[in-house]
N, C-alpha and C positions, 0 to 999 in steps of 0.2 A: 505494499499499500503506499502512498504517499501520506505523511504525516506532517502537519504544521504545529510546530511547538513556539507558542506566543511567551516570550521571556528568555533571556540570556544570562541570568545568574547562575548560581551552583546547581540549582534544580533544573531550568530549562536545560542545560548543556550536559547534565547527568542523562536526564532523560533522552536527550539526543543522542548520546553515545550509546544508551542500551537498545535504543529505537535502530540504530545504524547497524548494531551489531547483529540484530534479529533480521537483518536482509531490508528494512525498509526503506524507501526514499524520505529525506528528511530535510525539512527546510526550518530555520529558525529565525524569528522577527525581535527585534528589540529597536526600541526608540533611540539608545546610546549608540555611542560609536564604536564599542566594543565590549566584551563579556565581562560580567561581575562588575560593573562600574555603579551599582545601587548598593543594595543592603549586604551584598556578598563582597564588598571590596576591602573593608577593615574590622572585620568582627574579631571575637578575642581569640580566635584559631583553635577551639578546642573542640575534639571529636570525643564527646562524651556519653558514651551510652549509659554509664553509671549515676550519671546525674540526669536522665531523661524522665524528669518528673514534671507534673501540671503546675501551673503556679497555682492554682486554685486549689486551695487545701485546709483544713481545719485549722483555725486560729489565724490564717492569713488576714481576716478583716482587722482584729486587733493591732496584729504587727504593721498593719499598713497605716493605721494611725500614729504609732511610735515612729515609723520610717518617714511620714510627711513632716515629723516634727523635728528630726536629725538635721544638723548643719550638712553632714555629708551623708544623707540618707539615700538610700538605693531605689525610693520610688518618689515621681514629681506627676502631679496631676495639674493640668492647667484646664479648667473647667469651661466649656463653650457651649453655645446652642447649636448641639449636633446630636439628634435623635439616633443615630448608629453609635455614637461613643455611650451614650447612656444605656442603651438597649444591651450593649457588649457587657459594661459594667456590671448590669443586672444579671446577665446570663454567667458571669464568672461568680459572681456571689453565690448562685444558686449552686456552683459546684464546690464551694466551699466546704463540703462535707465530710467525713472519713469512707462514706460509702462511696460518694461520687469520686472521691481522688484514689480508692483502690482501683475502682473501675478503670478510669482514666491511665492512670499509671502503668495498669495490664496490658491497655492498648498502645503506650509509648515505647515501653522497653523492648519487646520484640523487633519492631521495625527499626529501633535504632542500634540492637546489637546486631542486627540481618545487614545494616548499611555497613557497620565497621568492618565486618566481613568483607563484604561485596568491595570495600575500598581497598581493604589488603588485597584482595584477588587482582582487583583491576592495576594495583600497584606492581604486582608481580608480572602482569598479562604485558603492561606496556612500558614499563621501567619508569614512569612519570615521577617526578620530583618535585616537591613544592616546600621545601624546608621542614618536612615531616620529622616528627620524633616519635618513638612509641615507648615514653616514657612514665606515663601516667599522670593522674591528678592529685594534689594534694590540697585539701579542705582544711584552711587554718583557721584554729580557734585562739581567739585572744583571750577570752574569758572562761572561768570553770562553767558559768552557766552554758555555754556554748557546746563546751565537751560534755557536761552533764545531759544536754537535750539530744544528744546522738543516738538514743536508744530506738526510737520510732525509724529512722532512717536504717539504721543497720539491721532492724527486722526486713524493712522492705528489700534491702539487698541479699539477705539470704533467701527471703522468700523466692526472688527472682535467679539466684545462683550467680551473683555477681561477685568478683573477688573484691576484698578489702583488708586493709588493715587499720588497725586502730593504734596511734602512734603517740608515746611522749613526747615532752621538747626535744629530746634528746634523737628519738627517731625522726621525727621532722626535720634535724639537721643534716642526718645521714641520708636522706632523701633529697633535700635542698641545702646544700652545704653553705651556699651565701646567708641562710639564715642566721648562722653562728653569731654574727654580729648584732643580731637584734633579739637572742635568746630570751631577754626580759619579757619582749611582747608576746611569749607564745607560751600558751597551757596545752597546746595538744592538736593533735590533726586526725582527720581521716584520708585515706589515701587508697585509690583506686587504680591498682596496678594494668589494667587493661586498656584504660585511656590513651588516647593518640593526641598529637598537636599537628598542626600546620598551616599554611597560609593558603586561605580560601581563594582569594583573589588569584594567585599564581596558579594554584591547582585548576580551577575553572578556566584560566586562560590558556594554558598548556593543553587542557583536556580537550578546548575548541579547536586548537590546531589540530590536535590528532583526528578530531572529529571531521574537520575539513579534508584532511588528509585519506580519508574514508568515504569522501563523497557526499557529507551533510553540507549544505549551502547555508550560509550565515546571511541575512538582510540587516545589516547596521543604519542606523540613524533614520528608522522607518517607524514612523507614528502607526499605533495600532487604535484606530477610530472605533470600529464595532463589527460585532458577530452578527453575520445575517443568517436567517433562518427561514425557511420553507416547511410547512406542514410541522412536523415535528422532530426536524432534524436540521443541522448547520449546513449551507451550502456555499459559505464561504466568509472571509474576513476582509472587510474594508481597510486600507492602509494607506498610508503615503504613496506607496508605490503601486497604488490601483487595489484592484480587487485579486485577492491571493485565495487558490480554491484546493482542495486535499481531499483523501478519503477519510481522513480522522482528524481532529484537533486537540491539541492539550494546551490547557491556560496555566502557566507557569509565571504568575505576574505578582506572585507575593501578597503586597498590602493593596495591589491594585485592582487585584484580582476580583473582588466585590463590585465594583465600578464597571467594570467591561461586562459583568454577569446579570447585574439588577436588570437592564432593559430585557432579559429573556426571562424574566419571573423567577430568576433564582435567587434565593436568599443565602448568601455564604456569609457566614458570622466571622469575618477576618476583620481583623481592627488593627491600624499601624501602633505599635509600642516602639517609641524611639529609644535607641541606644548609642551610646557615644564612645568612643575610643581615643587613646593617644598612641602612637608608634614611637618608641624612643630609642635613638641609636645606642647602642651598646659602646661603652667605653670601658668598663672592665668587665671580661669575660667571666672571672672568677665572684663577681660580686653581683651577677645576672642570675635567674633561675635557671634549673637545668631543662623544666616542663612548663606545667601550669599549676600555679598556687592561687587558689579561691581564698580569696581573704573575705571569710564569712561574715564580718563585722561590717563591711560596706558593700558586700556582693559584687565585688571586684575581681575579676578573671585577670592575672599576670602570667603571660606567657612568653617563652622564648621562641621567637622564630628566626633564625639564622644569626644575625649579626644586628637584630633588633628585639625590643620589648615590645609587647601588645598588651593594653591593658584597658579592658572592656568592662562595661557595666551601665547601670542605672535603667530604669523602666521609666519613661516619661510617658504620658498619656496626652497628646494635646493635637490629635489629629493628624494631618499631613504636613505638618510644620517641619521645615529642616533648618530651623535656624540653629548656630551653634551658640550654647549659654556657657559663658565662662565658669559660671558657679560648677557646671559637671566635669569642667575639666580640671578644677582646683580638687574634687574628691578623687578623680583618678590618679592624680600627682600627687595627694596627701597619701594614699594607699601603697602607691609604688614607693615614693620615697621614705615611708616607714620602713617598710619591708626590706627593699633593695637600695638604701641609699648611694650606693658605691657603685650601681651598675650600669648605669646609662645617664645621659645628659636631658634631663627634663627640658631645660630651656628650649633644645633643640628638637622638641617633640613635634609631631604634627597631630592636629586635632581634626576629628570625624564624628559625624553622626549616621545612623541608617533606620529604616524602619522595618522594624520586625514584625511580620506578618501572624498574629495571633488569633487563635481560635480561643473562646473563652474557657473550653474544658481541657485544652491543651495538646490533644493528639493531632497532627496534621488531617488534610481532607486528600483522598487519594482514591480515585476510581471514577467511574462513571458518573456524570453529572445530571442524568435524567432527560437531556436533551441530546437526541439521536448524532453521533459521531463525536459526541463533544466529552472530552475528559480532563479531571480535575488534578494538579498536583501543586498544592499552595497550603498556607498556614502553618507552616512550620514552627513559627515564632523562633525562638533563640536556638532552634537545633536543627535549622536549615543544614548546615554543614556537618553535623553528626548524623541527619536522616537521609542526605542527598543521594548518595549511590543506592541505598537501598530503596529509596521511594522510585527514584529512575528508572530500576530493575525491575519495580513491582508492576509500574506503570506500563513499561514495555511489555511484559508478560501479558497484562490486560488487552492491551490494543491487539498484539498477537493473536490472543486466544488460547494462551496458555496458561495453566493454573500458576499463579504465585508460588513460591518455594516457602512462603510463611503464611498465614490466615490473615488476611487484611479486610475481612468481611465489615469489620466494625470502624473502618477508617474512612468510610464514603459519608457523603453527604447527608444520607438518608438517617444516619444516626441523629440528626436534629429534628426528625419529623418533617 
């Protein structure tokens, strides 16, 4: 078949790769001048199946109030008259129960672990390099209360068979030697040795080049205006390059997916949650992290990417606003400066933000849309990089008519009724 993929972030490009691998003729459309120039551009760099959890969970509403009052809090809400914002927030609140958390977590972990394994297989098959490391993730606790509060997380890790290590301060320093200089700030840690890291933008760009070498066509700088439907099936996509047609269509537009799908009568509960990052040039390799350190106090992920430190964090609910706010940079610099004070040059850091496409329950939306020939691969939130290869592989199987290797029946749009 000919398949049109809308979007060239990490989700769109991995989708294109697996579709081409299955023998389809594939064309990718994006308004940007190249791949991975929006949400995939400068994320935190984690491939973290072990941390694949819904944001909505028991206790989150009370924590949110606390976070909103913190100077360096991980949550920012900028209220506006936007029905989609308030609808999404209400749906998220409804998922903040133990029962819903368990259901949603159980839907997220399999696709995340399958995706990590698919990424490893892709790496072995192609030799692709993207400043990758397989050195695990360390969740770092600065307070005894954080250490004492890990019981629930550990039970979930045991339930899903995720390898983990509970570490005292000395163990944290063995995992991340640069932390020896700030030992007084550490009370303990939870390490997930199966997690990986890597530069998502570099991966996506290089995978796109591999796709092009296998016949995938990319149309960059092309606006996507409208999906055209006749009867109960898609007949084409109106773009800046004219009408484009195919046998199947995949929407992989992240936070912008609902805007394109709404005129078709499809209500897709994906809303943008802005995240920020800084990229810091390393000046002292021995003072930089080995892999990823998750600073639990500020919910900031600090990752080693080659000769750079990438720090990412903040959940800012403000619609499609892409303005950079200096207070968010201050938080990221505060976390990096406290834990890795000699690792890099903060004054030379670059500052970035992107819109994470969040569903109110947590899992992505992968599968048929309910409109003929139209498929969805969107709503991955903070886990697009973690879930990209698995999601691309699954949607390619569905379009090809093959049974996916994992059960994704509850990841479809139909779960919202």
